[in-house]
Structure formats: C-alpha cells, structure tokens
ZAVEX-410651 format. One line per field, with one value per atom (N, C-alpha, C): residue number from 1; residue in three letters; x, y, z. Coordinates in nm, 3 decimals, padded with zeros to 5 digits. Layout:
BEGIN
k <- (NUM/...) .
r <- (ALA/...) .
X <- (X/...) .
Y <- (Y/...) .
Z <- (Z/...) .
// end
This chain:
BEGIN
k <- (1/1/1/2/2/2/3/3/3/4/4/4/5/5/5/6/6/6/7/7/7/8/8/8/9/9/9/10/10/10/11/11/11/12/12/12/13/13/13/14/14/14/15/15/15/16/16/16/17/17/17/18/18/18/19/19/19/20/20/20/21/21/21/22/22/22/23/23/23/24/24/24/25/25/25/26/26/26/27/27/27/28/28/28/29/29/29/30/30/30/31/31/31/32/32/32/33/33/33/34/34/34/35/35/35/36/36/36/37/37/37/38/38/38/39/39/39/40/40/40/41/41/41/42/42/42/43/43/43/44/44/44/45/45/45/46/46/46/47/47/47/48/48/48/49/49/49/50/50/50/51/51/51/52/52/52/53/53/53/54/54/54/55/55/55/56/56/56/57/57/57/58/58/58/59/59/59/60/60/60/61/61/61/62/62/62/63/63/63/64/64/64/65/65/65/66/66/66/67/67/67/68/68/68/69/69/69/70/70/70/71/71/71/72/72/72/73/73/73/74/74/74/75/75/75/76/76/76/77/77/77/78/78/78/79/79/79/80/80/80/81/81/81/82/82/82/83/83/83/84/84/84/85/85/85/86/86/86/87/87/87/88/88/88/89/89/89/90/90/90/91/91/91/92/92/92/93/93/93/94/94/94/95/95/95/96/96/96/97/97/97/98/98/98/99/99/99/100/100/100/101/101/101/102/102/102/103/103/103/104/104/104/105/105/105/106/106/106/107/107/107/108/108/108/109/109/109/110/110/110/111/111/111/112/112/112/113/113/113/114/114/114/115/115/115/116/116/116/117/117/117/118/118/118/119/119/119/120/120/120/121/121/121/122/122/122/123/123/123/124/124/124/125/125/125/126/126/126/127/127/127/128/128/128/129/129/129/130/130/130/131/131/131/132/132/132/133/133/133/134/134/134/135/135/135/136/136/136/137/137/137/138/138/138/139/139/139/140/140/140/141/141/141/142/142/142/143/143/143/144/144/144/145/145/145/146/146/146/147/147/147/148/148/148/149/149/149/150/150/150/151/151/151/152/152/152/153/153/153/154/154/154/155/155/155/156/156/156/157/157/157/158/158/158/159/159/159/160/160/160/161/161/161/162/162/162/163/163/163/164/164/164/165/165/165/166/166/166/167/167/167/168/168/168/169/169/169/170/170/170/171/171/171/172/172/172/173/173/173/174/174/174/175/175/175/176/176/176/177/177/177/178/178/178/179/179/179/180/180/180/181/181/181/182/182/182/183/183/183/184/184/184/185/185/185/186/186/186/187/187/187/188/188/188/189/189/189/190/190/190/191/191/191/192/192/192/193/193/193/194/194/194/195/195/195/196/196/196/197/197/197/198/198/198/199/199/199/200/200/200/201/201/201/202/202/202/203/203/203/204/204/204/205/205/205/206/206/206/207/207/207/208/208/208/209/209/209/210/210/210/211/211/211/212/212/212/213/213/213/214/214/214/215/215/215/216/216/216/217/217/217/218/218/218/219/219/219/220/220/220/221/221/221/222/222/222/223/223/223/224/224/224/225/225/225/226/226/226/227/227/227/228/228/228/229/229/229/230/230/230) .
r <- (MET/MET/MET/ASN/ASN/ASN/ILE/ILE/ILE/VAL/VAL/VAL/PRO/PRO/PRO/LYS/LYS/LYS/HIS/HIS/HIS/VAL/VAL/VAL/ALA/ALA/ALA/ILE/ILE/ILE/ILE/ILE/ILE/PRO/PRO/PRO/ASP/ASP/ASP/GLY/GLY/GLY/ASN/ASN/ASN/ARG/ARG/ARG/ARG/ARG/ARG/TRP/TRP/TRP/ALA/ALA/ALA/LYS/LYS/LYS/VAL/VAL/VAL/HIS/HIS/HIS/GLY/GLY/GLY/VAL/VAL/VAL/SER/SER/SER/GLU/GLU/GLU/TYR/TYR/TYR/GLU/GLU/GLU/GLY/GLY/GLY/HIS/HIS/HIS/ARG/ARG/ARG/GLN/GLN/GLN/GLY/GLY/GLY/TYR/TYR/TYR/GLU/GLU/GLU/ALA/ALA/ALA/VAL/VAL/VAL/PHE/PHE/PHE/LYS/LYS/LYS/ILE/ILE/ILE/SER/SER/SER/LYS/LYS/LYS/LYS/LYS/LYS/ALA/ALA/ALA/ARG/ARG/ARG/GLU/GLU/GLU/LEU/LEU/LEU/GLY/GLY/GLY/ILE/ILE/ILE/LYS/LYS/LYS/THR/THR/THR/LEU/LEU/LEU/THR/THR/THR/PHE/PHE/PHE/TRP/TRP/TRP/GLY/GLY/GLY/PHE/PHE/PHE/SER/SER/SER/THR/THR/THR/GLU/GLU/GLU/ASN/ASN/ASN/TRP/TRP/TRP/ASN/ASN/ASN/ARG/ARG/ARG/SER/SER/SER/LYS/LYS/LYS/SER/SER/SER/GLU/GLU/GLU/VAL/VAL/VAL/LYS/LYS/LYS/GLY/GLY/GLY/LEU/LEU/LEU/MET/MET/MET/HIS/HIS/HIS/ILE/ILE/ILE/PHE/PHE/PHE/GLU/GLU/GLU/GLN/GLN/GLN/MET/MET/MET/ILE/ILE/ILE/ASP/ASP/ASP/ARG/ARG/ARG/TYR/TYR/TYR/LEU/LEU/LEU/LYS/LYS/LYS/ASP/ASP/ASP/ALA/ALA/ALA/LEU/LEU/LEU/LYS/LYS/LYS/ASP/ASP/ASP/GLN/GLN/GLN/VAL/VAL/VAL/ARG/ARG/ARG/ILE/ILE/ILE/ILE/ILE/ILE/HIS/HIS/HIS/ILE/ILE/ILE/GLY/GLY/GLY/ARG/ARG/ARG/LYS/LYS/LYS/ASP/ASP/ASP/ARG/ARG/ARG/LEU/LEU/LEU/GLY/GLY/GLY/ASP/ASP/ASP/ARG/ARG/ARG/LEU/LEU/LEU/ILE/ILE/ILE/LYS/LYS/LYS/LYS/LYS/LYS/LEU/LEU/LEU/LYS/LYS/LYS/ASP/ASP/ASP/ALA/ALA/ALA/GLU/GLU/GLU/ARG/ARG/ARG/GLN/GLN/GLN/THR/THR/THR/GLU/GLU/GLU/HIS/HIS/HIS/PHE/PHE/PHE/THR/THR/THR/LYS/LYS/LYS/TYR/TYR/TYR/TYR/TYR/TYR/LEU/LEU/LEU/GLY/GLY/GLY/ALA/ALA/ALA/ALA/ALA/ALA/ILE/ILE/ILE/ASP/ASP/ASP/TYR/TYR/TYR/GLY/GLY/GLY/GLY/GLY/GLY/ARG/ARG/ARG/ASP/ASP/ASP/GLU/GLU/GLU/VAL/VAL/VAL/ILE/ILE/ILE/ARG/ARG/ARG/ALA/ALA/ALA/ILE/ILE/ILE/LYS/LYS/LYS/LYS/LYS/LYS/ILE/ILE/ILE/GLN/GLN/GLN/ASN/ASN/ASN/SER/SER/SER/GLU/GLU/GLU/PHE/PHE/PHE/ARG/ARG/ARG/ILE/ILE/ILE/GLN/GLN/GLN/ASN/ASN/ASN/LEU/LEU/LEU/SER/SER/SER/GLU/GLU/GLU/GLU/GLU/GLU/ASN/ASN/ASN/PHE/PHE/PHE/GLY/GLY/GLY/GLN/GLN/GLN/PHE/PHE/PHE/LEU/LEU/LEU/ASP/ASP/ASP/THR/THR/THR/LYS/LYS/LYS/ASP/ASP/ASP/PHE/PHE/PHE/PRO/PRO/PRO/ASN/ASN/ASN/PRO/PRO/PRO/ASP/ASP/ASP/PRO/PRO/PRO/ASP/ASP/ASP/LEU/LEU/LEU/ILE/ILE/ILE/ILE/ILE/ILE/ARG/ARG/ARG/THR/THR/THR/SER/SER/SER/GLY/GLY/GLY/GLU/GLU/GLU/GLN/GLN/GLN/ARG/ARG/ARG/THR/THR/THR/SER/SER/SER/GLY/GLY/GLY/LEU/LEU/LEU/MET/MET/MET/ILE/ILE/ILE/TRP/TRP/TRP/GLN/GLN/GLN/ALA/ALA/ALA/ALA/ALA/ALA/TYR/TYR/TYR/SER/SER/SER/GLU/GLU/GLU/TYR/TYR/TYR/ILE/ILE/ILE/PHE/PHE/PHE/VAL/VAL/VAL/LYS/LYS/LYS/LYS/LYS/LYS/TYR/TYR/TYR/PHE/PHE/PHE/PRO/PRO/PRO/ASP/ASP/ASP/PHE/PHE/PHE/GLY/GLY/GLY/GLY/GLY/GLY/GLU/GLU/GLU/ASP/ASP/ASP/PHE/PHE/PHE/GLU/GLU/GLU/LYS/LYS/LYS/CYS/CYS/CYS/ILE/ILE/ILE/LYS/LYS/LYS/GLU/GLU/GLU/PHE/PHE/PHE/ALA/ALA/ALA/ARG/ARG/ARG/ARG/ARG/ARG/ARG/ARG/ARG/ARG/ARG/ARG/ARG/ARG/ARG/PHE/PHE/PHE/GLY/GLY/GLY/LYS/LYS/LYS) .
X <- (-01.590/-01.506/-01.368/-01.344/-01.226/-01.088/-01.053/-00.949/-00.935/-00.849/-00.831/-00.701/-00.663/-00.553/-00.471/-00.310/-00.225/-00.201/-00.184/-00.166/-00.229/-00.315/-00.368/-00.330/-00.294/-00.229/-00.323/-00.393/-00.484/-00.437/-00.456/-00.451/-00.554/-00.570/-00.682/-00.718/-00.773/-00.794/-00.934/-00.942/-01.056/-01.126/-01.020/-01.092/-01.091/-01.004/-01.053/-01.181/-01.161/-01.313/-01.407/-01.415/-01.544/-01.557/-01.477/-01.532/-01.559/-01.483/-01.550/-01.712/-01.770/-01.877/-01.983/-01.924/-01.995/-01.989/-01.890/-01.921/-01.842/-01.725/-01.678/-01.505/-01.449/-01.315/-01.196/-01.091/-01.022/-00.997/-00.972/-00.952/-01.072/-01.168/-01.279/-01.300/-01.259/-01.258/-01.157/-01.034/-00.945/-00.949/-01.011/-01.057/-01.181/-01.264/-01.337/-01.308/-01.186/-01.137/-01.052/-01.011/-00.904/-00.997/-01.138/-01.238/-01.248/-01.229/-01.251/-01.174/-01.058/-00.915/-00.964/-01.035/-01.076/-01.179/-01.255/-01.376/-01.317/-01.245/-01.166/-01.064/-01.013/-00.921/-00.963/-01.104/-01.179/-01.244/-01.285/-01.296/-01.218/-01.125/-00.989/-00.938/-00.967/-00.928/-01.004/-01.157/-01.250/-01.257/-01.218/-01.179/-01.050/-00.987/-00.878/-00.752/-00.749/-00.609/-00.521/-00.423/-00.320/-00.229/-00.207/-00.124/-00.220/-00.243/-00.323/-00.188/-00.211/-00.153/-00.194/-00.193/-00.255/-00.156/-00.159/-00.094/-00.121/-00.061/-00.134/-00.077/00.011/00.109/00.234/00.266/00.321/00.472/00.550/00.661/00.620/00.560/00.490/00.399/00.343/00.235/00.286/00.437/00.491/00.493/00.443/00.406/00.253/00.191/00.088/00.064/-00.012/00.008/00.012/00.103/00.145/00.034/-00.089/-00.205/-00.255/-00.260/-00.314/-00.192/-00.101/00.005/00.015/-00.006/00.006/-00.105/-00.229/-00.360/-00.341/-00.274/-00.285/-00.207/-00.076/00.019/-00.016/-00.136/-00.213/-00.271/-00.383/-00.471/-00.371/-00.262/-00.152/-00.134/-00.107/-00.070/-00.191/-00.356/-00.435/-00.459/-00.450/-00.460/-00.392/-00.256/-00.169/-00.216/-00.237/-00.308/-00.412/-00.519/-00.635/-00.601/-00.530/-00.518/-00.438/-00.321/-00.255/-00.349/-00.429/-00.547/-00.609/-00.657/-00.700/-00.569/-00.451/-00.373/-00.298/-00.307/-00.291/-00.370/-00.517/-00.580/-00.598/-00.644/-00.636/-00.482/-00.360/-00.240/-00.207/-00.229/-00.178/-00.040/00.058/00.174/00.162/00.236/00.212/00.365/00.373/00.544/00.498/00.607/00.555/00.693/00.629/00.701/00.747/00.835/00.870/00.968/00.998/01.107/01.056/01.161/01.130/01.180/01.280/01.398/01.315/01.197/01.121/00.997/00.987/00.829/00.879/00.779/00.818/00.821/00.866/00.948/00.859/00.711/00.617/00.575/00.554/00.507/00.548/00.734/00.808/00.813/00.797/00.780/00.699/00.538/00.435/00.447/00.508/00.508/00.637/00.729/00.815/00.793/00.704/00.634/00.552/00.477/00.369/00.429/00.596/00.627/00.699/00.742/00.779/00.703/00.561/00.475/00.400/00.415/00.351/00.434/00.574/00.674/00.672/00.651/00.624/00.494/00.398/00.279/00.340/00.219/00.260/00.144/00.006/-00.119/-00.170/-00.178/-00.183/-00.056/-00.068/00.031/-00.060/00.007/-00.071/00.045/00.109/00.180/00.106/00.177/00.148/00.262/00.218/00.316/00.293/00.380/00.395/00.500/00.502/00.645/00.692/00.600/00.650/00.651/00.696/00.739/00.826/00.745/00.830/00.969/00.980/01.124/01.224/01.170/01.211/01.259/01.180/01.188/01.337/01.320/01.411/01.546/01.558/01.667/01.751/01.680/01.687/01.749/01.656/01.747/01.884/01.893/02.043/02.139/02.097/02.227/02.226/02.112/02.125/02.216/02.240/02.309/02.438/02.487/02.632/02.687/02.589/02.668/02.644/02.626/02.630/02.764/02.776/02.876/02.851/02.758/02.638/02.741/02.810/02.853/02.742/02.760/02.663/02.665/02.767/02.753/02.679/02.627/02.545/02.388/02.393/02.252/02.151/02.059/01.922/01.797/01.691/01.559/01.526/01.564/01.488/01.567/01.702/01.778/01.717/01.734/01.687/01.616/01.505/01.366/01.403/01.536/01.568/01.604/01.610/01.665/01.527/01.453/01.300/01.260/01.154/01.098/00.956/00.938/00.855/00.936/01.050/01.151/01.072/00.998/00.958/00.782/00.731/00.621/00.658/00.519/00.549/00.517/00.439/00.390/00.431/00.522/00.585/00.514/00.488/00.422/00.267/00.226/00.077/00.009/-00.067/-00.164/-00.249/-00.313/-00.416/-00.378/-00.392/-00.397/-00.527/-00.566/-00.709/-00.695/-00.716/-00.739/-00.879/-00.925/-01.070/-01.065/-01.165/-01.204/-01.186/-01.169/-01.167/-01.053/-00.966/-00.840/-00.765/-00.697/-00.669/-00.506/-00.425/-00.286/-00.226/-00.095/-00.056/00.018/00.054/00.143/00.281/00.300/00.461/00.421/00.346/00.341/00.375/00.464/00.527/00.569/00.681/00.706/00.781/00.863/00.931/00.834/00.738/00.657/00.561/00.503/00.354/00.387/00.501/00.546/00.419/00.347/00.249/00.130/00.095/-00.010/-00.174/-00.265/-00.398/-00.458/-00.520/-00.548/-00.707/-00.753/-00.911/-00.898/-00.968/-01.019/-01.159/-01.215/-01.325/-01.340/-01.496/-01.501/-01.544/-01.575/-01.591/-01.498/-01.548/-01.376/-01.382/-01.237/-01.245/-01.323/-01.367/-01.465/-01.586/-01.619/-01.744/-01.721/-01.638/-01.555/-01.529/-01.641/-01.680/-01.620/-01.660/-01.654/-01.677/-01.832/-01.894/-01.792/-01.772/-01.701/-01.577/-01.521/-01.396/-01.431/-01.545/-01.544/-01.567/-01.613/-01.680/-01.540/-01.420/-01.289/-01.220/-01.239/-01.207/-01.280/-01.370/-01.432/-01.419/-01.379/-01.365/-01.188/-01.120/-01.019/-01.014/-01.099/-01.125/-01.149/-01.211/-01.304/-01.153/-01.065/-00.955/-00.855/-00.785/-00.703/-00.544/-00.466/-00.304/-00.232/-00.174/-00.057/00.054/00.120/00.252/00.346/00.325/00.435/00.388/00.338/00.305/00.230) .
Y <- (-00.636/-00.516/-00.646/-00.646/-00.692/-00.619/-00.475/-00.423/-00.353/-00.402/-00.379/-00.339/-00.190/-00.133/-00.216/-00.223/-00.346/-00.246/-00.138/-00.008/00.095/00.161/00.273/00.336/00.480/00.602/00.681/00.719/00.821/00.924/01.082/01.161/01.229/01.174/01.218/01.352/01.467/01.603/01.633/01.750/01.801/01.792/01.734/01.679/01.804/01.937/02.041/02.126/02.141/02.173/02.116/02.010/01.914/01.944/01.978/01.991/02.142/02.236/02.387/02.364/02.268/02.301/02.243/02.117/02.085/02.111/02.214/02.311/02.210/02.141/02.071/02.111/02.039/02.083/02.005/02.078/02.046/01.888/01.833/01.755/01.613/01.665/01.572/01.534/01.677/01.628/01.525/01.541/01.444/01.300/01.318/01.161/01.116/01.167/01.114/01.097/01.172/01.129/01.002/00.980/00.832/00.726/00.770/00.656/00.623/00.697/00.654/00.561/00.581/00.495/00.317/00.278/00.149/00.115/00.194/00.136/00.150/00.239/00.211/00.107/00.070/-00.058/-00.188/-00.210/-00.325/-00.316/-00.242/-00.218/-00.264/-00.205/-00.234/-00.365/-00.443/-00.586/-00.657/-00.647/-00.695/-00.698/-00.620/-00.561/-00.657/-00.719/-00.762/-00.659/-00.547/-00.446/-00.486/-00.506/-00.553/-00.491/-00.333/-00.287/-00.111/-00.055/00.063/00.168/00.251/00.379/00.489/00.534/00.637/00.781/00.880/00.988/01.090/01.033/01.079/01.234/01.266/01.350/01.406/01.516/01.547/01.613/01.642/01.719/01.863/01.908/02.065/02.051/01.972/01.954/02.010/02.004/02.045/02.222/02.290/02.398/02.433/02.355/02.336/02.372/02.429/02.472/02.324/02.374/02.263/02.165/02.253/02.175/02.084/02.113/02.052/01.932/01.953/01.854/01.740/01.792/01.681/01.591/01.643/01.603/01.467/01.508/01.381/01.272/01.341/01.215/01.101/01.196/01.103/01.013/01.070/01.006/00.875/00.878/00.808/00.659/00.725/00.637/00.520/00.583/00.495/00.424/00.464/00.408/00.293/00.298/00.211/00.045/00.089/00.009/-00.084/00.004/-00.059/-00.128/-00.071/-00.134/-00.231/-00.292/-00.385/-00.507/-00.489/-00.601/-00.659/-00.563/-00.589/-00.665/-00.608/-00.656/-00.804/-00.808/-00.944/-01.061/-00.992/-01.084/-01.119/-01.025/-01.005/-01.037/-01.050/-01.059/-00.933/-00.825/-00.714/-00.666/-00.634/-00.593/-00.445/-00.393/-00.230/-00.219/-00.095/-00.046/00.115/00.189/00.319/00.357/00.476/00.537/00.691/00.735/00.880/00.881/00.998/00.999/00.939/00.916/00.851/00.947/01.042/01.091/01.196/01.252/01.350/01.363/01.208/01.168/01.099/01.119/01.142/00.964/00.917/00.822/00.690/00.724/00.622/00.642/00.701/00.682/00.608/00.602/00.555/00.398/00.368/00.249/00.171/00.244/00.168/00.138/00.213/00.181/00.067/00.062/-00.025/-00.145/-00.152/-00.263/-00.357/-00.247/-00.273/-00.332/-00.280/-00.329/-00.445/-00.503/-00.590/-00.714/-00.684/-00.835/-00.849/-00.792/-00.804/-00.809/-00.797/-00.813/-00.972/-01.054/-01.168/-01.170/-01.076/-01.089/-01.032/-01.113/-01.066/-01.068/-01.105/-01.047/-00.965/-00.874/-00.729/-00.633/-00.530/-00.418/-00.269/-00.206/-00.073/00.009/00.104/00.194/00.292/00.357/00.455/00.579/00.688/00.791/00.897/00.885/00.978/01.072/01.185/01.240/01.262/01.225/01.182/01.307/01.294/01.429/01.351/01.393/01.315/01.371/01.474/01.563/01.509/01.523/01.445/01.312/01.255/01.068/01.035/01.118/01.141/01.195/01.284/01.332/01.256/01.162/01.075/00.939/00.932/00.792/00.854/00.965/00.996/00.981/01.043/01.025/00.880/00.785/00.619/00.584/00.599/00.561/00.670/00.751/00.796/00.745/00.710/00.633/00.502/00.445/00.283/00.275/00.123/00.111/00.071/00.119/00.097/00.207/00.164/00.242/00.348/00.474/00.556/00.572/00.492/00.459/00.339/00.263/00.150/00.216/00.294/00.382/00.351/00.307/00.304/00.327/00.356/00.419/00.272/00.110/00.012/00.031/00.032/-00.020/00.101/00.233/00.351/00.321/00.244/00.208/00.139/00.071/-00.019/00.061/00.210/00.341/00.378/00.391/00.451/00.367/00.483/00.403/00.336/00.312/00.191/00.051/00.042/-00.050/-00.191/-00.238/-00.354/-00.369/-00.270/-00.334/-00.386/-00.482/-00.578/-00.489/-00.364/-00.307/-00.141/-00.082/00.050/00.146/00.148/00.216/00.238/00.368/00.368/00.357/00.236/00.275/00.396/00.428/00.507/00.582/00.749/00.820/00.898/00.882/00.939/01.081/01.176/01.294/01.344/01.326/01.418/01.555/01.631/01.746/01.854/01.799/01.893/01.951/01.931/01.981/01.914/02.013/01.908/01.908/01.865/01.877/01.764/01.718/01.618/01.623/01.693/01.779/01.723/01.630/01.575/01.426/01.359/01.239/01.141/01.063/00.956/01.018/01.126/01.220/01.118/01.019/00.940/00.809/00.763/00.641/00.676/00.801/00.821/00.877/00.875/00.872/00.900/00.747/00.716/00.654/00.706/00.697/00.775/00.708/00.771/00.841/00.932/01.019/01.046/01.077/01.067/01.170/01.313/01.434/01.405/01.358/01.385/01.503/01.556/01.666/01.633/01.515/01.513/01.475/01.569/01.585/01.437/01.416/01.280/01.194/01.268/01.224/01.132/01.162/01.187/01.052/01.053/00.943/00.816/00.723/00.597/00.475/00.366/00.247/00.248/00.295/00.308/00.414/00.522/00.599/00.568/00.501/00.438/00.304/00.246/00.180/00.235/00.355/00.439/00.474/00.474/00.525/00.410/00.308/00.143/00.140/00.159/00.158/00.244/00.380/00.480/00.422/00.411/00.359/00.243/00.157/00.029/00.052/00.196/00.212/00.318/00.372/00.432/00.322/00.369/00.349/00.390/00.303/00.334/00.328/00.398/00.406/00.373/00.433/00.436/00.472/00.601/00.637/00.597/00.463/00.392/00.461) .
Z <- (-00.641/-00.679/-00.712/-00.838/-00.890/-00.854/-00.857/-00.808/-00.686/-00.619/-00.483/-00.429/-00.414/-00.389/-00.311/-00.307/-00.211/-00.099/-00.125/00.018/-00.023/00.108/00.122/00.227/00.180/00.267/00.329/00.443/00.468/00.539/00.458/00.527/00.613/00.736/00.808/00.847/00.741/00.794/00.854/00.926/00.972/01.106/01.178/01.321/01.406/01.401/01.474/01.398/01.284/01.184/01.250/01.242/01.281/01.444/01.529/01.677/01.685/01.588/01.605/01.537/01.466/01.436/01.478/01.553/01.667/01.834/01.814/01.950/02.075/02.040/02.160/02.122/02.247/02.248/02.099/02.109/01.982/02.019/02.172/02.220/02.158/02.185/02.163/01.967/01.915/01.762/01.743/01.814/01.779/01.818/01.903/01.960/01.866/01.834/01.751/01.614/01.543/01.459/01.450/01.555/01.583/01.620/01.660/01.633/01.529/01.447/01.263/01.208/01.296/01.243/01.268/01.361/01.388/01.292/01.253/01.174/01.021/00.972/00.840/00.851/00.944/00.950/00.950/00.998/00.975/00.884/00.767/00.653/00.572/00.603/00.479/00.470/00.627/00.634/00.536/00.582/00.513/00.362/00.264/00.173/00.129/00.242/00.152/00.125/00.208/00.171/00.255/00.217/00.296/00.396/00.306/00.366/00.390/00.506/00.526/00.651/00.586/00.672/00.698/00.830/00.873/00.904/00.878/00.894/01.012/01.128/01.270/01.312/01.268/01.321/01.219/01.208/01.101/01.130/01.106/01.166/01.160/01.119/01.124/01.249/01.276/01.380/01.505/01.508/01.686/01.687/01.571/01.569/01.629/01.665/01.738/01.886/01.961/02.095/02.161/02.282/02.379/02.415/02.462/02.507/02.400/02.272/02.187/02.104/02.125/02.137/02.215/02.358/02.443/02.462/02.434/02.417/02.292/02.220/02.076/02.116/02.178/02.220/02.315/02.400/02.488/02.421/02.282/02.222/02.143/02.129/02.023/02.122/02.234/02.340/02.324/02.405/02.389/02.277/02.137/02.024/02.031/02.046/02.043/02.140/02.262/02.333/02.273/02.229/02.167/02.034/01.967/01.836/01.824/01.933/01.951/01.981/02.036/02.083/01.954/01.840/01.722/01.630/01.666/01.566/01.600/01.719/01.785/01.732/01.755/01.663/01.542/01.500/01.320/01.235/01.322/01.240/01.160/01.232/01.153/01.202/01.134/01.164/01.166/01.298/01.341/01.296/01.193/01.169/01.193/01.306/01.322/01.179/01.136/01.048/01.075/01.080/01.108/01.259/01.298/01.383/01.531/01.599/01.716/01.838/01.768/01.894/01.965/01.906/01.963/02.021/02.023/02.132/02.261/02.319/02.461/02.472/02.575/02.606/02.647/02.698/02.698/02.577/02.489/02.377/02.263/02.265/02.197/02.259/02.382/02.436/02.396/02.356/02.320/02.175/02.105/01.972/01.938/02.010/02.006/02.046/02.145/02.194/02.109/02.063/01.922/01.802/01.802/01.670/01.689/01.834/01.856/01.850/01.922/01.934/01.811/01.725/01.588/01.464/01.484/01.361/01.283/01.368/01.308/01.198/01.195/01.124/00.956/00.865/00.734/00.674/00.743/00.657/00.652/00.740/00.695/00.798/00.729/00.778/00.796/00.935/00.981/00.962/00.908/00.903/01.017/01.101/01.223/01.185/01.111/01.082/01.161/01.285/01.375/01.374/01.409/01.385/01.273/01.131/00.980/00.933/00.820/00.705/00.604/00.468/00.371/00.295/00.361/00.288/00.386/00.529/00.655/00.661/00.598/00.560/00.441/00.372/00.270/00.325/00.370/00.473/00.541/00.637/00.713/00.636/00.541/00.438/00.389/00.344/00.315/00.400/00.515/00.625/00.682/00.664/00.699/00.572/00.446/00.327/00.400/00.451/00.482/00.579/00.673/00.804/00.786/00.670/00.633/00.559/00.535/00.435/00.318/00.290/00.151/00.029/-00.078/-00.190/-00.263/-00.237/-00.313/-00.462/-00.498/-00.658/-00.706/-00.609/-00.613/-00.609/-00.539/-00.507/-00.637/-00.677/-00.766/-00.685/-00.793/-00.769/-00.640/-00.703/-00.630/-00.489/-00.478/-00.357/-00.241/-00.327/-00.208/-00.130/-00.153/-00.082/00.044/00.079/00.135/00.301/00.254/00.342/00.422/00.341/00.367/00.516/00.566/00.681/00.655/00.512/00.482/00.420/00.446/00.361/00.448/00.548/00.579/00.494/00.456/00.404/00.296/00.258/00.107/00.010/00.045/-00.080/-00.029/-00.053/00.011/-00.071/-00.153/-00.217/-00.238/-00.193/-00.175/-00.322/-00.349/-00.490/-00.455/-00.363/-00.332/-00.182/-00.221/-00.099/-00.065/00.027/00.050/00.157/00.098/00.189/00.257/00.375/00.427/00.400/00.429/00.461/00.373/00.249/00.147/00.087/00.159/00.109/00.019/-00.064/-00.232/-00.201/-00.117/-00.126/-00.063/-00.080/-00.018/00.113/00.140/00.249/00.264/00.109/00.122/00.209/00.202/00.258/00.145/00.217/00.129/00.009/-00.050/-00.154/-00.259/-00.204/-00.283/-00.305/-00.212/-00.244/-00.360/-00.300/-00.388/-00.542/-00.637/-00.760/-00.804/-00.828/-00.918/-00.851/-00.737/-00.631/-00.666/-00.691/-00.732/-00.589/-00.618/-00.521/-00.529/-00.391/-00.365/-00.255/-00.284/-00.183/-00.154/-00.054/00.036/00.116/00.085/00.178/00.296/00.314/00.475/00.570/00.733/00.797/00.794/00.918/00.918/00.994/01.142/01.233/01.150/01.052/00.984/00.857/00.818/00.738/00.776/00.727/00.830/00.698/00.728/00.684/00.523/00.498/00.352/00.307/00.343/00.259/00.205/00.248/00.262/00.134/00.147/00.057/-00.092/-00.079/-00.172/-00.225/-00.207/-00.223/-00.345/-00.271/-00.306/-00.457/-00.476/-00.610/-00.672/-00.615/-00.737/-00.788/-00.691/-00.751/-00.823/-00.828/-00.910/-01.061/-01.085/-01.196/-01.284/-01.179/-01.249/-01.352/-01.460/-01.544/-01.520/-01.421/-01.403/-01.539/-01.537/-01.699/-01.619/-01.517/-01.486/-01.585/-01.631/-01.742/-01.888/-01.915/-02.022/-02.144) .
// end
C-alpha cells in the first residue's frame, strides 16, 4: 500500500440500530461499538496512520435520553482508562477535541489526565471528539480570537487553525473521513478542516466494522486521485 492517509477521522454510526437488530440494549450496542475503536486503532497503527480521530459524542447528542447519555459517559470513562494503557505503550498522544464545560467532573479529569500523560508523544495521535460539533468549534475559535491579543486584521486561513481544537495535531486536516451505518452525511465533523477530505460511507453498523473493513477503506483511499482544486 503506497499511499496512506496521514489523518483519518471516523464517524462511528449505527450502534443503536445494531442493538435493535441483535435484540440487546442501547448501552450494549454502544459498548460493542466502542470495542471496535480498539481494533481499528490497532490496525491504523499497523498501517502507519499517524493521526486517528473518533467522533464519540456530538453537541446534538445531549438531546438523547438522560439514561442513554449517562451510559455513554460511563463508557467513555472506561474507554479512556483502557486506551491510556495502550497509548502509553505505543506512544499515542491523546487529544480531546470538543467542549469540556458540559462534561461531568470525573470524565473531564480522566480526559485531562490522559492528555497530560501523553502530551510528550509524537509517534501517533488520537483525537477523542466528545461533546464536539463542527459549527460549535468554529464559534469557539472566533471567541478565542476575540479574547486574545491577536489582531483580527492578521487572520488568515493558515493561522486560523491555531484557534481550533486540532491545533496540536501534526496533520489537523483529515485526508479521509469514514462514516459507518450507510448514512451519507458528515453532520459537520471538522467543517473547516475537512474542505478537501475524501469520504467513504460504509453500510455496516459500527460494531460490525473491524480492522479488515478499515483496511479496505484505506486501500480505496489509495486508489483515488486528490486534486485539491487543481
């Protein structure tokens, strides 16, 4: 495989529909879905992909039932504990993208601790998009500019990125965005960074999306010719 994307972002859709098909709870659907995160992360590192982002919880997901949200937050806490062990072993820097002001204290502490313990790694990067929305990110970036000493007259496409959540990524713009479950929309993931991203929409629900499926997407990406407006 000659061409490997530097940054892949994944919209892991279909956990609840998978649960319905298999006659299990939504919580179990989400739990099985996030088991797939570890398989895909391992495969990504094997393929030499430097940056991988998972969109775990959107700004709109707060509209779901309180019980489902509570279950998801519990899963995120468990995931961070488990993923941190792999990150420390494989030199993966964990970066949370999204808001921290609405998450529970325990989850925030775990996110900050994971970021702190891995901040010196440069081999691989994992973007954990929790309470993230593309429009929300842009608005927050504008507010950061307003509250800083930065002169708005000097704002450009190149330096705007330093105010986005992805500012510490070596490759903030995803080369490839994958969405599972057959839905063909981006839902605003990285609307600034994804201007020239390639998209692949997979029919499988996320819990059924494994390392081999991920590798197929990478091979499909390698066959495409990216023009970047040229």
